[in-house]
VOPAGU-2260 file (C-alpha; in pm, 1 decimal, decimal comma):
REM VOPAGU-2260
SITE   aa  ch    i         X         Y         Z
SITE  UNK   A    0   -8529,4  -15216,3     -93,8
SITE  UNK   A    1   -8400,4  -15529,2      80,1
SITE  UNK   A    2   -8244,3  -15791,4    -144,5
SITE  UNK   A    3   -8373,7  -16140,9     -77,3
SITE  UNK   A    4   -8287,9  -16477,4    -231,7
SITE  UNK   A    5   -8157,0  -16496,8    -590,3
SITE  UNK   A    6   -8403,0  -16657,4    -830,8
SITE  UNK   A    7   -8213,5  -16636,9   -1161,3
SITE  UNK   A    8   -7860,3  -16577,7   -1285,0
SITE  UNK   A    9   -7827,6  -16510,2   -1655,1
SITE  UNK   A   10   -7522,8  -16438,2   -1866,6
SITE  UNK   A   11   -7504,7  -16071,6   -1764,8
SITE  UNK   A   12   -7783,1  -16008,4   -1510,1
SITE  UNK   A   13   -7893,9  -16157,2   -1178,3
SITE  UNK   A   14   -8251,9  -16140,9   -1048,6
SITE  UNK   A   15   -8342,7  -16135,3    -679,9
SITE  UNK   A   16   -8661,7  -16134,0    -479,0
SITE  UNK   A   17   -8725,4  -15821,9    -274,6
SITE  UNK   A   18   -8926,3  -15749,4      37,1
SITE  UNK   A   19   -9204,9  -15631,4    -194,1
SITE  UNK   A   20   -9383,0  -15924,4    -367,1
SITE  UNK   A   21   -9475,9  -15694,7    -657,0
SITE  UNK   A   22   -9114,9  -15600,7    -732,7
SITE  UNK   A   23   -8797,0  -15784,6    -828,3
SITE  UNK   A   24   -8437,1  -15662,8    -817,2
SITE  UNK   A   25   -8226,9  -15693,2   -1133,9
SITE  UNK   A   26   -7850,3  -15652,2   -1100,8
SITE  UNK   A   27   -7663,1  -15571,3   -1422,6
SITE  UNK   A   28   -7322,4  -15737,8   -1395,3
SITE  UNK   A   29   -6997,3  -15657,2   -1576,6
SITE  UNK   A   30   -6996,2  -15997,1   -1749,8
SITE  UNK   A   31   -7003,8  -16001,4   -2128,4
SITE  UNK   A   32   -7050,2  -16312,1   -2342,5
SITE  UNK   A   33   -7084,5  -16408,6   -2707,1
SITE  UNK   A   34   -7147,7  -16719,7   -2914,0
SITE  UNK   A   35   -7379,9  -16884,0   -2657,2
SITE  UNK   A   36   -7128,5  -16822,7   -2380,0
SITE  UNK   A   37   -6828,5  -16968,1   -2563,8
SITE  UNK   A   38   -6655,9  -16629,2   -2535,1
SITE  UNK   A   39   -6678,6  -16450,4   -2202,0
SITE  UNK   A   40   -6507,4  -16171,6   -2010,5
SITE  UNK   A   41   -6568,6  -15919,8   -1734,6
SITE  UNK   A   42   -6539,3  -15553,0   -1833,6
SITE  UNK   A   43   -6548,3  -15272,7   -1577,2
SITE  UNK   A   44   -6854,5  -15042,3   -1604,8
SITE  UNK   A   45   -7026,4  -15264,2   -1861,5
SITE  UNK   A   46   -7320,4  -15338,2   -1627,8
SITE  UNK   A   47   -7366,3  -14971,1   -1542,4
SITE  UNK   A   48   -7366,9  -14868,2   -1910,2
SITE  UNK   A   49   -7626,6  -15127,9   -2007,4
SITE  UNK   A   50   -7843,3  -15046,8   -1705,8
SITE  UNK   A   51   -7833,8  -14673,5   -1784,6
SITE  UNK   A   52   -7933,4  -14721,3   -2148,4
SITE  UNK   A   53   -8203,3  -14975,7   -2061,4
SITE  UNK   A   54   -8356,7  -14747,6   -1798,2
SITE  UNK   A   55   -8345,6  -14450,0   -2034,9
SITE  UNK   A   56   -8516,2  -14641,8   -2315,7
SITE  UNK   A   57   -8772,4  -14810,4   -2089,4
SITE  UNK   A   58   -8875,5  -14467,1   -1958,4
SITE  UNK   A   59   -8895,4  -14333,0   -2313,1
SITE  UNK   A   60   -9113,1  -14625,0   -2426,4
SITE  UNK   A   61   -9340,5  -14595,2   -2122,1
SITE  UNK   A   62   -9388,1  -14225,1   -2196,2
SITE  UNK   A   63   -9500,0  -14323,9   -2545,2
SITE  UNK   A   64   -9754,9  -14589,2   -2451,0
SITE  UNK   A   65   -9548,4  -14909,3   -2432,9
SITE  UNK   A   66   -9598,8  -15109,9   -2112,2
SITE  UNK   A   67   -9275,2  -15250,1   -1966,8
SITE  UNK   A   68   -9158,0  -15419,2   -1649,6
SITE  UNK   A   69   -8947,4  -15115,7   -1552,1
SITE  UNK   A   70   -9025,3  -14948,2   -1218,7
SITE  UNK   A   71   -8715,4  -14746,3   -1122,9
SITE  UNK   A   72   -8338,8  -14751,0   -1078,2
SITE  UNK   A   73   -8210,4  -14816,8    -725,5
SITE  UNK   A   74   -7847,8  -14741,0    -812,0
SITE  UNK   A   75   -7639,6  -14736,5   -1130,0
SITE  UNK   A   76   -7652,2  -15115,2   -1178,7
SITE  UNK   A   77   -7970,6  -15208,7    -991,3
SITE  UNK   A   78   -8308,9  -15195,7   -1162,1
SITE  UNK   A   79   -8640,4  -15254,0    -986,5
SITE  UNK   A   80   -8892,5  -15428,9   -1210,2
SITE  UNK   A   81   -9234,8  -15588,2   -1204,2
SITE  UNK   A   82   -9221,5  -15968,2   -1183,6
SITE  UNK   A   83   -9293,7  -16134,8   -1517,3
SITE  UNK   A   84   -9346,5  -16492,5   -1624,6
SITE  UNK   A   85   -9115,2  -16475,7   -1923,1
SITE  UNK   A   86   -9222,3  -16612,8   -2261,3
SITE  UNK   A   87   -8931,2  -16816,8   -2407,7
SITE  UNK   A   88   -8945,8  -16643,1   -2745,3
SITE  UNK   A   89   -8699,1  -16379,6   -2863,7
SITE  UNK   A   90   -8860,9  -16120,4   -3089,2
SITE  UNK   A   91   -8601,3  -15978,1   -3326,9
SITE  UNK   A   92   -8686,3  -15674,3   -3537,7
SITE  UNK   A   93   -8457,1  -15616,3   -3836,8
SITE  UNK   A   94   -8437,1  -15287,2   -4027,0
SITE  UNK   A   95   -8113,7  -15355,8   -4214,7
SITE  UNK   A   96   -7979,3  -15692,7   -4328,5
SITE  UNK   A   97   -7691,9  -15807,9   -4107,3
SITE  UNK   A   98   -7573,3  -16092,5   -3889,6
SITE  UNK   A   99   -7751,2  -16427,3   -3916,3
SITE  UNK   A  100   -7995,7  -16290,6   -4172,8
SITE  UNK   A  101   -7702,8  -16247,5   -4414,0
SITE  UNK   A  102   -7534,3  -16573,2   -4312,1
SITE  UNK   A  103   -7846,7  -16785,3   -4357,1
SITE  UNK   A  104   -8034,7  -16614,3   -4641,1
SITE  UNK   A  105   -7946,1  -16444,1   -4971,0
SITE  UNK   A  106   -7949,4  -16090,0   -4832,6
SITE  UNK   A  107   -7668,7  -15843,8   -4896,8
SITE  UNK   A  108   -7526,6  -15695,8   -4576,8
SITE  UNK   A  109   -7646,5  -15340,3   -4529,2
SITE  UNK   A  110   -7954,4  -15378,9   -4748,5
SITE  UNK   A  111   -8251,6  -15187,3   -4601,3
SITE  UNK   A  112   -8554,0  -15395,3   -4506,2
SITE  UNK   A  113   -8879,2  -15212,3   -4570,3
SITE  UNK   A  114   -9105,6  -15311,8   -4409,2
SITE  UNK   A  115   -8897,2  -15435,3   -4116,3
SITE  UNK   A  116   -8858,0  -15810,5   -4079,5
SITE  UNK   A  117   -8967,1  -15975,5   -3754,5
SITE  UNK   A  118   -8790,4  -16298,9   -3665,1
SITE  UNK   A  119   -8898,3  -16519,4   -3374,6
SITE  UNK   A  120   -8642,9  -16745,2   -3204,2
SITE  UNK   A  121   -8694,9  -17009,4   -2936,2
SITE  UNK   A  122   -8488,8  -16893,7   -2637,6
SITE  UNK   A  123   -8276,3  -17198,3   -2557,5
SITE  UNK   A  124   -7894,9  -17183,7   -2555,2
SITE  UNK   A  125   -7864,9  -17562,7   -2569,8
SITE  UNK   A  126   -8045,1  -17555,3   -2905,4
SITE  UNK   A  127   -7868,0  -17234,4   -3015,4
SITE  UNK   A  128   -8193,6  -17032,2   -3017,8
SITE  UNK   A  129   -8351,2  -17182,3   -3332,3
SITE  UNK   A  130   -8595,9  -16983,4   -3540,0
SITE  UNK   A  131   -8956,7  -17064,5   -3453,8
SITE  UNK   A  132   -9284,3  -16987,0   -3631,7
SITE  UNK   A  133   -9631,4  -16893,5   -3510,2
SITE  UNK   A  134   -9766,9  -17246,2   -3539,5
SITE  UNK   A  135   -9487,8  -17397,0   -3329,4
SITE  UNK   A  136   -9530,3  -17123,6   -3066,5
SITE  UNK   A  137   -9901,2  -17207,2   -3039,5
SITE  UNK   A  138   -9834,9  -17584,2   -3040,6
SITE  UNK   A  139   -9586,4  -17546,7   -2753,2
SITE  UNK   A  140   -9834,3  -17335,0   -2557,9
SITE  UNK   A  141   -9607,2  -17031,1   -2534,2
SITE  UNK   A  142   -9865,0  -16787,0   -2676,3
SITE  UNK   A  143  -10200,5  -16788,6   -2849,5
SITE  UNK   A  144  -10240,4  -16663,9   -3206,4
SITE  UNK   A  145  -10387,8  -16343,2   -3069,2
SITE  UNK   A  146  -10100,8  -16291,9   -2827,6
SITE  UNK   A  147   -9845,7  -16342,3   -3105,0
SITE  UNK   A  148  -10020,4  -16072,5   -3308,9
SITE  UNK   A  149  -10021,1  -15845,0   -3001,9
SITE  UNK   A  150   -9648,7  -15897,8   -2943,7
SITE  UNK   A  151   -9561,3  -15835,4   -3309,7
SITE  UNK   A  152   -9767,7  -15515,0   -3310,4
SITE  UNK   A  153   -9590,2  -15398,3   -2994,7
SITE  UNK   A  154   -9250,2  -15484,5   -3146,4
SITE  UNK   A  155   -9319,2  -15270,5   -3453,5
SITE  UNK   A  156   -9434,4  -14979,3   -3236,8
SITE  UNK   A  157   -9118,1  -15012,0   -3027,4
SITE  UNK   A  158   -8914,7  -15020,2   -3346,9
SITE  UNK   A  159   -9068,1  -14695,4   -3469,8
SITE  UNK   A  160   -8999,9  -14526,3   -3136,8
SITE  UNK   A  161   -8643,0  -14653,1   -3104,5
SITE  UNK   A  162   -8554,7  -14566,5   -3463,4
SITE  UNK   A  163   -8677,2  -14210,1   -3411,2
SITE  UNK   A  164   -8469,4  -14171,7   -3094,1
SITE  UNK   A  165   -8155,0  -14343,7   -3221,6
SITE  UNK   A  166   -8157,9  -14169,6   -3559,5
SITE  UNK   A  167   -8121,9  -13837,8   -3378,8
SITE  UNK   A  168   -7791,0  -13942,1   -3222,4
SITE  UNK   A  169   -7626,9  -14035,9   -3551,3
SITE  UNK   A  170   -7681,0  -14410,8   -3532,8
SITE  UNK   A  171   -7868,5  -14663,3   -3744,3
SITE  UNK   A  172   -8083,7  -14915,1   -3558,3
SITE  UNK   A  173   -7990,2  -15221,6   -3761,4
SITE  UNK   A  174   -8177,8  -15475,5   -3551,5
SITE  UNK   A  175   -8261,2  -15553,3   -3189,5
SITE  UNK   A  176   -8396,3  -15826,9   -2964,2
SITE  UNK   A  177   -8697,7  -15800,8   -2735,6
SITE  UNK   A  178   -8833,7  -16034,2   -2469,1
SITE  UNK   A  179   -9184,4  -16025,8   -2326,6
SITE  UNK   A  180   -9348,6  -16176,7   -2020,4
SITE  UNK   A  181   -9683,5  -16207,0   -1847,3
SITE  UNK   A  182   -9780,0  -15984,7   -1556,1
SITE  UNK   A  183  -10125,6  -16105,1   -1457,7
SITE  UNK   A  184  -10340,4  -16072,3   -1768,6
SITE  UNK   A  185  -10098,0  -15833,5   -1939,9
SITE  UNK   A  186   -9802,1  -15904,2   -2164,9
SITE  UNK   A  187   -9524,5  -15654,1   -2088,9
SITE  UNK   A  188   -9186,6  -15581,5   -2239,8
SITE  UNK   A  189   -8913,9  -15721,8   -2014,0
SITE  UNK   A  190   -8542,4  -15802,6   -2005,3
SITE  UNK   A  191   -8329,8  -15508,4   -2128,0
SITE  UNK   A  192   -8270,4  -15282,1   -2427,1
SITE  UNK   A  193   -7900,8  -15205,5   -2445,7
SITE  UNK   A  194   -7587,5  -15237,0   -2654,1
SITE  UNK   A  195   -7597,6  -15609,0   -2572,6
SITE  UNK   A  196   -7936,5  -15651,3   -2741,0
SITE  UNK   A  197   -7923,0  -15396,5   -3024,5
SITE  UNK   A  198   -7709,3  -15379,7   -3337,6
SITE  UNK   A  199   -7611,9  -15015,2   -3396,6
SITE  UNK   A  200   -7402,6  -14866,6   -3675,4
SITE  UNK   A  201   -7259,2  -14516,7   -3684,1
SITE  UNK   A  202   -7425,2  -14329,6   -3970,8
SITE  UNK   A  203   -7103,5  -14167,9   -4094,7
SITE  UNK   A  204   -6836,4  -14432,6   -4038,7
SITE  UNK   A  205   -7066,1  -14739,8   -4038,2
SITE  UNK   A  206   -6865,3  -14863,5   -3739,5
SITE  UNK   A  207   -7031,7  -15107,3   -3500,4
SITE  UNK   A  208   -7150,0  -14941,7   -3177,8
SITE  UNK   A  209   -7273,1  -15251,3   -2993,3
SITE  UNK   A  210   -7167,6  -15596,6   -2872,0
SITE  UNK   A  211   -7034,9  -15683,9   -3218,1
SITE  UNK   A  212   -6727,2  -15484,2   -3113,3
SITE  UNK   A  213   -6669,2  -15755,2   -2850,7
SITE  UNK   A  214   -6787,0  -16049,9   -3062,0
SITE  UNK   A  215   -6550,5  -15975,4   -3348,1
SITE  UNK   A  216   -6266,8  -15787,5   -3172,3
SITE  UNK   A  217   -6340,9  -15460,5   -3349,8
SITE  UNK   A  218   -6193,0  -15226,2   -3091,1
SITE  UNK   A  219   -6240,3  -15087,2   -2741,1
SITE  UNK   A  220   -6570,5  -15230,8   -2618,1
SITE  UNK   A  221   -6617,5  -15005,6   -2316,7
SITE  UNK   A  222   -6521,7  -14690,2   -2504,7
SITE  UNK   A  223   -6789,4  -14782,4   -2758,3
SITE  UNK   A  224   -7053,6  -14845,4   -2490,7
SITE  UNK   A  225   -6961,0  -14519,5   -2316,3
SITE  UNK   A  226   -7003,4  -14328,8   -2643,2
SITE  UNK   A  227   -7353,8  -14469,0   -2693,6
SITE  UNK   A  228   -7442,6  -14367,0   -2337,0
SITE  UNK   A  229   -7304,0  -14018,2   -2396,1
SITE  UNK   A  230   -7494,7  -13967,9   -2721,2
SITE  UNK   A  231   -7820,6  -14108,5   -2590,9
SITE  UNK   A  232   -7837,2  -13965,4   -2240,2
SITE  UNK   A  233   -7596,8  -13671,6   -2259,0
SITE  UNK   A  234   -7403,5  -13809,6   -1959,2
């Protein structure tokens, strides 16, 4: 796979064209950020850990009927994906009250949410990713009403699958963020599923096992990420 021109550089990943028009190259970098980029560092092995978990979970979802952009891993930090026209809406599935849900609404932290709560945010750092509703999404032309329903249904299926997998390794899936994009006439799951995009709590200690360790200086970030990799993949 020959790497061509870069087309996008995000906070922690870079996307390149390849010599195959039906495939893009995603490089997971060691950069880590929080608070809309106000806090940032570079941590050795961080990109490899997130890439490994994302690849593992994309394969697992594909095996269980969820269509994603994942094609294969080229090396430990390089993922080959299908090109998507990304929809600028973050789909957040919440199983336990935490984070902004507790800050902005009268929920008690740690309270179970049954059924899960789906929150939709407009993906725009300059506006601090404001919450968005179905009507605004349709008015802005991001998705149709039918597509929103399709994405929410997919998010709940993904939630069921991830909860089943993550429960077995002694973690609670508190909440997580998904991003979707268009591939022809299909809407596929894109971006990544990793410790950067999930909130995970250890079932016994209730310790954070995700990027909150970095956000709030809770301990050794890379030791935490390595432990999630070990539990999930056995490596």
